[in-house]
TIRO-2110 file (N, C-alpha, C; in Angstrom, 1 decimal):
// TIRO-2110
-18.9, 29.7, 29.1, N, 1, A
-18.4, 29.0, 27.9, CA, 1, A
-17.6, 27.8, 28.4, C, 1, A
-17.8, 26.6, 27.9, N, 2, A
-17.1, 25.4, 28.3, CA, 2, A
-15.8, 25.4, 27.5, C, 2, A
-14.8, 24.7, 28.1, N, 3, A
-13.5, 24.4, 27.5, CA, 3, A
-13.7, 23.1, 26.7, C, 3, A
-13.0, 23.0, 25.5, N, 4, A
-13.1, 21.9, 24.7, CA, 4, A
-12.6, 20.6, 25.4, C, 4, A
-11.7, 20.7, 26.4, N, 5, A
-11.2, 19.5, 27.0, CA, 5, A
-12.2, 19.0, 28.0, C, 5, A
-13.1, 19.8, 28.4, N, 6, A
-14.1, 19.4, 29.4, CA, 6, A
-15.1, 18.4, 28.8, C, 6, A
-15.3, 18.5, 27.4, N, 7, A
-16.2, 17.6, 26.7, CA, 7, A
-15.6, 16.2, 26.6, C, 7, A
-14.3, 16.1, 26.6, N, 8, A
-13.7, 14.7, 26.4, CA, 8, A
-13.4, 14.0, 27.6, C, 8, A
-13.4, 14.7, 28.8, N, 9, A
-13.2, 14.1, 30.1, CA, 9, A
-14.5, 13.6, 30.7, C, 9, A
-14.4, 12.7, 31.5, N, 10, A
-15.7, 12.2, 32.2, CA, 10, A
-15.3, 12.1, 33.7, C, 10, A
-16.3, 12.4, 34.5, N, 11, A
-16.1, 12.3, 35.9, CA, 11, A
-16.3, 10.9, 36.4, C, 11, A
-15.5, 10.4, 37.3, N, 12, A
-15.6, 9.1, 38.0, CA, 12, A
-16.5, 9.2, 39.1, C, 12, A
-16.5, 8.1, 39.8, N, 13, A
-17.3, 8.0, 41.1, CA, 13, A
-16.8, 8.9, 42.2, C, 13, A
-15.5, 9.1, 42.2, N, 14, A
-14.9, 9.9, 43.2, CA, 14, A
-14.8, 11.3, 42.8, C, 14, A
-15.5, 11.7, 41.8, N, 15, A
-15.6, 13.1, 41.2, CA, 15, A
-14.3, 13.7, 40.8, C, 15, A
-13.4, 12.8, 40.3, N, 16, A
-12.2, 13.2, 39.6, CA, 16, A
-12.3, 12.9, 38.2, C, 16, A
-11.6, 13.6, 37.4, N, 17, A
-11.5, 13.3, 36.0, CA, 17, A
-10.8, 12.0, 35.7, C, 17, A
-11.3, 11.1, 34.9, N, 18, A
-10.6, 10.0, 34.6, CA, 18, A
-10.3, 9.9, 33.1, C, 18, A
-9.2, 9.3, 32.7, N, 19, A
-8.8, 9.1, 31.3, CA, 19, A
-8.9, 7.7, 31.0, C, 19, A
-9.1, 7.3, 29.7, N, 20, A
-9.2, 6.0, 29.3, CA, 20, A
-7.9, 5.2, 29.6, C, 20, A
-8.0, 4.0, 30.0, N, 21, A
-6.8, 3.2, 30.3, CA, 21, A
-6.1, 2.7, 29.0, C, 21, A
-4.8, 2.8, 29.0, N, 22, A
-4.1, 2.3, 27.8, CA, 22, A
-3.4, 1.0, 28.2, C, 22, A
-3.5, 0.0, 27.4, N, 23, A
-2.9, -1.3, 27.7, CA, 23, A
-1.7, -1.5, 26.8, C, 23, A
-0.6, -1.1, 27.3, N, 24, A
0.6, -1.2, 26.4, CA, 24, A
1.0, -2.6, 26.2, C, 24, A
0.6, -3.5, 27.0, N, 25, A
1.0, -4.9, 26.8, CA, 25, A
0.2, -5.6, 25.6, C, 25, A
-0.8, -4.9, 25.2, N, 26, A
-1.6, -5.4, 24.1, CA, 26, A
-1.1, -4.8, 22.7, C, 26, A
-0.3, -3.8, 22.8, N, 27, A
0.2, -3.1, 21.6, CA, 27, A
1.4, -3.9, 21.2, C, 27, A
1.4, -4.5, 20.0, N, 28, A
2.5, -5.3, 19.5, CA, 28, A
3.3, -4.5, 18.6, C, 28, A
4.5, -4.3, 19.0, N, 29, A
5.5, -3.6, 18.1, CA, 29, A
6.3, -4.5, 17.4, C, 29, A
6.6, -4.3, 16.1, N, 30, A
7.4, -5.3, 15.3, CA, 30, A
8.7, -5.4, 15.8, C, 30, A
9.2, -6.7, 15.9, N, 31, A
10.5, -7.0, 16.4, CA, 31, A
11.5, -6.6, 15.3, C, 31, A
12.8, -6.6, 15.7, N, 32, A
13.8, -6.2, 14.7, CA, 32, A
13.9, -7.2, 13.6, C, 32, A
13.7, -8.5, 13.9, N, 33, A
13.7, -9.5, 12.8, CA, 33, A
12.5, -9.3, 11.8, C, 33, A
11.4, -8.9, 12.3, N, 34, A
10.3, -8.6, 11.4, CA, 34, A
10.6, -7.4, 10.5, C, 34, A
11.2, -6.3, 11.1, N, 35, A
11.5, -5.2, 10.4, CA, 35, A
12.6, -5.6, 9.3, C, 35, A
13.5, -6.3, 9.7, N, 36, A
14.6, -6.7, 8.7, CA, 36, A
14.0, -7.5, 7.6, C, 36, A
13.1, -8.5, 7.9, N, 37, A
12.5, -9.2, 6.9, CA, 37, A
11.6, -8.4, 5.9, C, 37, A
10.9, -7.4, 6.5, N, 38, A
10.1, -6.6, 5.7, CA, 38, A
11.0, -5.7, 4.7, C, 38, A
12.1, -5.2, 5.2, N, 39, A
13.0, -4.5, 4.5, CA, 39, A
13.6, -5.3, 3.4, C, 39, A
14.0, -6.5, 3.7, N, 40, A
14.6, -7.4, 2.7, CA, 40, A
13.6, -7.7, 1.5, C, 40, A
12.3, -7.9, 1.9, N, 41, A
11.3, -8.2, 1.0, CA, 41, A
11.1, -7.0, 0.0, C, 41, A
11.1, -5.8, 0.6, N, 42, A
10.9, -4.6, -0.2, CA, 42, A
12.0, -4.4, -1.2, C, 42, A
13.3, -4.7, -0.7, N, 43, A
14.5, -4.6, -1.6, CA, 43, A
14.4, -5.6, -2.8, C, 43, A
13.9, -6.8, -2.4, N, 44, A
13.7, -7.8, -3.5, CA, 44, A
12.7, -7.4, -4.6, C, 44, A
11.5, -6.7, -4.0, N, 45, A
10.5, -6.3, -4.9, CA, 45, A
10.9, -5.2, -5.8, C, 45, A
11.7, -4.2, -5.3, N, 46, A
12.2, -3.2, -6.1, CA, 46, A
13.2, -3.6, -7.1, C, 46, A
14.1, -4.6, -6.7, N, 47, A
15.0, -5.2, -7.6, CA, 47, A
14.3, -5.9, -8.8, C, 47, A
13.2, -6.6, -8.4, N, 48, A
12.5, -7.3, -9.5, CA, 48, A
11.8, -6.4, -10.4, C, 48, A
11.2, -5.3, -9.9, N, 49, A
10.5, -4.3, -10.7, CA, 49, A
11.5, -3.7, -11.7, C, 49, A
12.7, -3.3, -11.1, N, 50, A
13.8, -2.7, -11.9, CA, 50, A
14.3, -3.6, -13.0, C, 50, A
14.4, -4.9, -12.7, N, 51, A
14.9, -5.9, -13.7, CA, 51, A
13.8, -6.0, -14.8, C, 51, A
12.5, -6.1, -14.4, N, 52, A
11.4, -6.2, -15.4, CA, 52, A
11.4, -5.0, -16.3, C, 52, A
11.6, -3.8, -15.8, N, 53, A
11.6, -2.6, -16.6, CA, 53, A
12.8, -2.5, -17.5, C, 53, A
13.9, -2.9, -17.0, N, 54, A
15.2, -2.8, -17.8, CA, 54, A
15.1, -3.8, -19.0, C, 54, A
14.6, -5.0, -18.7, N, 55, A
14.6, -6.1, -19.8, CA, 55, A
13.4, -5.9, -20.7, C, 55, A
12.4, -5.2, -20.2, N, 56, A
11.1, -5.1, -21.0, CA, 56, A
10.3, -6.3, -20.8, C, 56, A
10.5, -7.0, -19.8, N, 57, A
9.6, -8.3, -19.6, CA, 57, A
8.2, -8.0, -19.2, C, 57, A
8.0, -7.0, -18.4, N, 58, A
6.7, -6.7, -17.9, CA, 58, A
6.4, -5.2, -18.0, C, 58, A
5.2, -4.9, -18.3, N, 59, A
4.8, -3.5, -18.4, CA, 59, A
4.0, -3.2, -17.2, C, 59, A
4.1, -2.0, -16.6, N, 60, A
3.3, -1.5, -15.5, CA, 60, A
2.6, -0.3, -16.0, C, 60, A
1.3, -0.3, -15.5, N, 61, A
0.4, 0.8, -15.8, CA, 61, A
-0.3, 1.4, -14.6, C, 61, A
-0.6, 2.6, -14.6, N, 62, A
-1.4, 3.1, -13.4, CA, 62, A
-2.9, 2.9, -13.8, C, 62, A
-3.8, 3.2, -12.9, N, 63, A
-5.2, 2.9, -13.0, CA, 63, A
-5.9, 3.6, -14.1, C, 63, A
-5.3, 4.7, -14.6, N, 64, A
-5.8, 5.4, -15.8, CA, 64, A
-5.3, 4.8, -17.1, C, 64, A
-4.4, 3.9, -17.0, N, 65, A
-3.9, 3.2, -18.2, CA, 65, A
-2.6, 3.8, -18.7, C, 65, A
-2.0, 4.7, -18.0, N, 66, A
-0.8, 5.3, -18.5, CA, 66, A
0.4, 4.4, -18.2, C, 66, A
1.3, 4.1, -19.2, N, 67, A
2.4, 3.3, -19.1, CA, 67, A
3.4, 3.9, -18.2, C, 67, A
3.9, 3.1, -17.2, N, 68, A
5.0, 3.6, -16.3, CA, 68, A
6.2, 3.1, -16.8, C, 68, A
7.2, 3.9, -17.1, N, 69, A
8.5, 3.5, -17.7, CA, 69, A
9.6, 3.6, -16.8, C, 69, A
9.5, 4.2, -15.7, N, 70, A
10.7, 4.3, -14.7, CA, 70, A
10.3, 3.6, -13.4, C, 70, A
11.4, 3.3, -12.7, N, 71, A
11.2, 2.6, -11.4, CA, 71, A
10.5, 3.6, -10.4, C, 71, A
10.9, 4.9, -10.5, N, 72, A
10.3, 5.9, -9.6, CA, 72, A
8.8, 6.0, -9.8, C, 72, A
8.4, 5.9, -11.1, N, 73, A
6.9, 6.0, -11.4, CA, 73, A
6.2, 4.8, -10.8, C, 73, A
6.8, 3.7, -10.9, N, 74, A
6.1, 2.4, -10.5, CA, 74, A
6.0, 2.4, -8.9, C, 74, A
7.1, 2.8, -8.2, N, 75, A
7.1, 2.9, -6.8, CA, 75, A
6.1, 3.9, -6.3, C, 75, A
6.1, 5.0, -7.0, N, 76, A
5.1, 6.1, -6.6, CA, 76, A
3.7, 5.5, -6.8, C, 76, A
3.4, 4.8, -7.8, N, 77, A
2.1, 4.2, -8.0, CA, 77, A
1.7, 3.2, -7.0, C, 77, A
2.7, 2.4, -6.5, N, 78, A
2.5, 1.5, -5.4, CA, 78, A
2.1, 2.2, -4.1, C, 78, A
2.9, 3.2, -3.9, N, 79, A
2.7, 4.0, -2.6, CA, 79, A
1.4, 4.8, -2.6, C, 79, A
0.9, 5.2, -3.8, N, 80, A
-0.3, 5.9, -3.9, CA, 80, A
-1.5, 5.0, -4.2, C, 80, A
-1.3, 3.7, -4.2, N, 81, A
-2.3, 2.7, -4.5, CA, 81, A
-2.9, 3.0, -5.9, C, 81, A
-2.1, 3.3, -6.8, N, 82, A
-2.5, 3.7, -8.2, CA, 82, A
-2.0, 2.7, -9.2, C, 82, A
-1.5, 1.6, -8.8, N, 83, A
-0.9, 0.6, -9.8, CA, 83, A
-2.0, -0.3, -10.2, C, 83, A
-2.1, -0.5, -11.6, N, 84, A
-3.1, -1.3, -12.2, CA, 84, A
-2.6, -2.8, -11.9, C, 84, A
-3.4, -3.5, -11.2, N, 85, A
-3.0, -4.9, -10.9, CA, 85, A
-3.3, -5.8, -12.1, C, 85, A
-2.6, -7.0, -12.3, N, 86, A
-2.7, -7.8, -13.4, CA, 86, A
-4.2, -8.3, -13.7, C, 86, A
-4.9, -8.6, -12.6, N, 87, A
-6.2, -9.1, -12.7, CA, 87, A
-7.2, -8.1, -13.2, C, 87, A
-6.8, -6.8, -12.9, N, 88, A
-7.6, -5.6, -13.4, CA, 88, A
-7.3, -5.4, -14.9, C, 88, A
-6.1, -5.7, -15.3, N, 89, A
-5.8, -5.4, -16.7, CA, 89, A
-6.5, -6.2, -17.7, C, 89, A
-6.8, -7.4, -17.3, N, 90, A
-7.6, -8.3, -18.3, CA, 90, A
-9.0, -7.8, -18.5, C, 90, A
-9.6, -7.1, -17.7, N, 91, A
-11.0, -6.6, -17.8, CA, 91, A
-11.1, -5.6, -18.9, C, 91, A
-10.1, -4.7, -19.0, N, 92, A
-10.2, -3.6, -20.0, CA, 92, A
-9.7, -4.0, -21.4, C, 92, A
-8.9, -5.0, -21.5, N, 93, A
-8.4, -5.3, -22.8, CA, 93, A
-9.1, -6.6, -23.3, C, 93, A
-9.3, -6.6, -24.7, N, 94, A
-9.9, -7.8, -25.3, CA, 94, A
-8.7, -8.5, -26.0, C, 94, A
-8.5, -9.7, -25.5, N, 95, A
-7.5, -10.6, -26.1, CA, 95, A
-8.1, -11.5, -27.1, C, 95, A
-7.5, -11.5, -28.3, N, 96, A
-7.9, -12.3, -29.4, CA, 96, A
-6.8, -13.2, -29.8, C, 96, A
-7.1, -14.5, -30.1, N, 97, A
-6.1, -15.4, -30.6, CA, 97, A
-5.5, -15.0, -31.9, C, 97, A
-4.3, -15.4, -32.2, N, 98, A
-3.5, -14.9, -33.4, CA, 98, A
-4.4, -15.3, -34.7, C, 98, A
-5.1, -16.5, -34.6, N, 99, A
-5.8, -16.8, -35.9, CA, 99, A
-6.9, -15.9, -36.2, C, 99, A
-7.6, -15.3, -35.2, N, 100, A
-8.6, -14.4, -35.4, CA, 100, A
-8.1, -13.0, -35.9, C, 100, A
-6.9, -12.7, -35.5, N, 101, A
-6.3, -11.4, -35.9, CA, 101, A
-5.9, -11.6, -37.4, C, 101, A
-5.4, -12.7, -37.8, N, 102, A
-4.9, -12.9, -39.2, CA, 102, A
-6.2, -13.0, -40.1, C, 102, A
-7.3, -13.4, -39.6, N, 103, A
-8.5, -13.5, -40.6, CA, 103, A
-9.1, -12.2, -41.0, C, 103, A
END
């Protein structure tokens, strides 16, 4: 019976097991300035969403069309990739001019 590790290793020319080379110089880690900029952008986004919800300026819905009324619901929908984007909202709704509605 073979060991599972034996399947992942390969023998080199000198009959020793070799492992794939990792190139750490090619792995780019975000700098502190990039992390700080990302954090500040996220704070601004959350503040904007909270202001929109508080003032009733904008409505947020998930992909099933349910209205999201709290900041927690909107943030959870963003993290779960379940937020209905504005360009997607127009496809489901039929917008009529006020003159046609009055007729």
